[in-house]
MARBA-112554 format. One record per residue (C-alpha): residue number from 1; x, y, z. Coordinates in steps of 0.05 Angstrom, whole numbers. Example, Ala and Ser with C-alpha at 12.3 -4.5 7.8 and 13.67 -1.06 7.14 Angstrom:
residues 2
k/c1/c2/c3
1/246/-90/156
2/273/-21/143
END
This chain:
residues 155
k/c1/c2/c3
1/-220/-173/-580
2/-239/-212/-519
3/-184/-233/-471
4/-186/-265/-403
5/-149/-243/-341
6/-146/-296/-287
7/-101/-308/-228
8/-98/-344/-162
9/-51/-312/-112
10/-22/-352/-55
11/51/-333/-51
12/78/-266/-30
13/134/-232/-69
14/123/-272/-133
15/111/-230/-195
16/60/-260/-242
17/43/-242/-313
18/-33/-236/-318
19/-52/-221/-390
20/-30/-191/-455
21/-64/-164/-516
22/-44/-118/-573
23/-59/-57/-529
24/-47/-80/-457
25/-2/-120/-410
26/-18/-133/-337
27/22/-165/-281
28/19/-164/-205
29/56/-179/-141
30/36/-175/-68
31/70/-117/-33
32/63/-148/36
33/95/-212/61
34/32/-250/80
35/5/-312/44
36/-63/-299/11
37/-121/-340/-17
38/-145/-295/-73
39/-173/-303/-144
40/-192/-249/-193
41/-212/-251/-266
42/-231/-197/-314
43/-255/-194/-386
44/-235/-167/-435
45/-159/-160/-428
46/-162/-96/-468
47/-171/-22/-458
48/-190/-7/-530
49/-255/-47/-524
50/-308/4/-502
51/-350/-47/-465
52/-352/-49/-389
53/-302/-97/-359
54/-333/-155/-321
55/-295/-178/-259
56/-302/-235/-210
57/-267/-239/-142
58/-258/-296/-93
59/-220/-281/-29
60/-212/-310/41
61/-197/-252/87
62/-148/-259/145
63/-192/-220/194
64/-265/-204/207
65/-294/-150/162
66/-333/-102/206
67/-296/-44/176
68/-264/-45/107
69/-226/11/73
70/-193/7/5
71/-139/56/-19
72/-117/60/-92
73/-55/97/-113
74/-41/101/-188
75/26/123/-215
76/34/140/-289
77/104/141/-318
78/132/153/-247
79/84/210/-228
80/25/203/-181
81/-38/205/-223
82/-93/185/-173
83/-105/174/-99
84/-173/145/-82
85/-197/121/-15
86/-264/90/-1
87/-295/62/63
88/-335/2/40
89/-356/-23/109
90/-366/24/167
91/-399/-24/216
92/-470/3/207
93/-520/1/150
94/-468/-25/101
95/-491/-40/30
96/-437/-90/9
97/-445/-165/22
98/-373/-171/45
99/-388/-127/106
100/-397/-169/168
101/-361/-231/141
102/-317/-269/189
103/-244/-288/183
104/-237/-350/140
105/-305/-342/104
106/-301/-340/29
107/-318/-275/-6
108/-345/-288/-76
109/-369/-229/-117
110/-379/-208/-190
111/-381/-135/-210
112/-371/-87/-268
113/-311/-42/-273
114/-330/21/-310
115/-258/39/-325
116/-273/31/-399
117/-297/104/-394
118/-227/126/-376
119/-179/143/-432
120/-112/114/-413
121/-53/146/-449
122/3/101/-473
123/53/88/-418
124/70/50/-355
125/23/49/-295
126/34/23/-224
127/-30/12/-185
128/-22/-1/-111
129/-84/-28/-75
130/-84/-28/1
131/-141/-61/39
132/-151/-46/113
133/-199/-78/163
134/-203/-19/210
135/-212/56/212
136/-161/90/214
137/-119/46/168
138/-76/6/218
139/-92/-67/202
140/-73/-79/129
141/-103/-145/106
142/-80/-142/34
143/-33/-102/-10
144/-28/-113/-86
145/19/-79/-135
146/-6/-83/-207
147/36/-63/-266
148/-3/-41/-327
149/30/-25/-394
150/-14/11/-443
151/17/-1/-512
152/-23/49/-553
153/-64/112/-542
154/-139/97/-546
155/-166/166/-561
END
């Protein structure tokens, strides 16, 4: 089964349904009040398919990206399941092309998500993504709240 997940986000506070399949439902909302220029797509819209997910991202950041930190918090059926923080840009010898971009420049990137290796139990997931343009995390430049409903166990 091959599904397509595609969205363009411009309006804060609006919940949008992203995709549905026999095993998965995804939706999102911004958790900050800022207006964003953001596009993301992912294939397939399924967690049963064992292939690697392919994602594409287009984003116009609201500040220069000398430093960039992402923080993921995943909640499963109301309990915290994962906290992951990664510094993507530290200001020196950065490996990602987004590092060093200026406010208003367009970030366009394609990448693989190797989450297909993870066995997601049936249930409701909230995934909060915070993106900061400084270290420590004082200047939040984006916050997304994804809702993922896994309809069947895939073990």
